[in-house]
N, C-alpha and C positions, 0 to 999 in steps of 0.2 A: 140031784146029779152032782158028783164031786168034781171040782175043777182042780187042775194040777198047779195052777199059778195064780198068785195075787198080782195085781198091778199096784205098785206103790209110788206115791208122789210125796216127797219130803220137801216142804217149803219152809224157808226162813224169811224174815223181812228183807234180807239182802239178796237172796238167790234161791233157785231150785237146786237143792243139794243132791237129789237122786230122783230119777223117774225111770221105772222099768219093771220087769217081771221079777218076783221074788218067791221063794219057797216058804218063808216064815218071817214073822216080825215079832220082836220082843219089846214090850212097851212098859215104861214106868208110869202106869196109870195112876189117876188120883186116888183110887182105892187099893193100890198095890200093883205089883208087876203082873203082867199076863202076856200070853202068847196068842197071836193071830195066825191061823193057817188058812189055806184055800178052803172055801165053802163055809167059812165062819158066818154066823148070823149077823145081820146089820147091827152096827153099834156106833154110838157117839160117846167119847170119853175125854176127860181132861188129862193132861200130862203133868206129872210131878217132876221135880228135879231128879235126874238120873241119866241112864244110858239107853238110848233108843238103838236097837240092833236089828239088822235084817240080813237074810241070807239070799244071795242071788248067784246062780250058777255054781253053787257049792262054796262060794266065798262070803265070809262074814264082814260086814261093814257096820260102823256105828257112828253115832253123833251124841255128844254130851249135851243134854238139854236142861234148861232152867224151868221152863213151863211150856204150855201149849195145849193143843186140842187135836183130836182126830175124828174122822168119820169114815165108816166102812159101809159100802152098799154094793152088792153084785160083784164082789171080788175086786172092787176099786177102793183102795185105802189111801185117803189123803190126810197127811199129817202136817199141821201148821205148828212149827216149833220155834221157840226163842232159845237159841243156843247159849250154852254157858261160855264164859270167856276164859 
């Protein structure tokens, strides 16, 4: 069954940066950039330095990250990121 939305939580040591429904997430993964769409298979990945981007309601937002990790299961994507300064 294809779902139309992902639920994204972007957490940093200081705050919750974003929590809500998104259409797509673009990740600077440890093995290279990749895209996560609704219905994506479960995944755990490290983050490399780069830009984490997400699209919510047709609007793109981003966070420059230094490192981190993510976990996706059942269209719930949790990203724990160390932001760049």
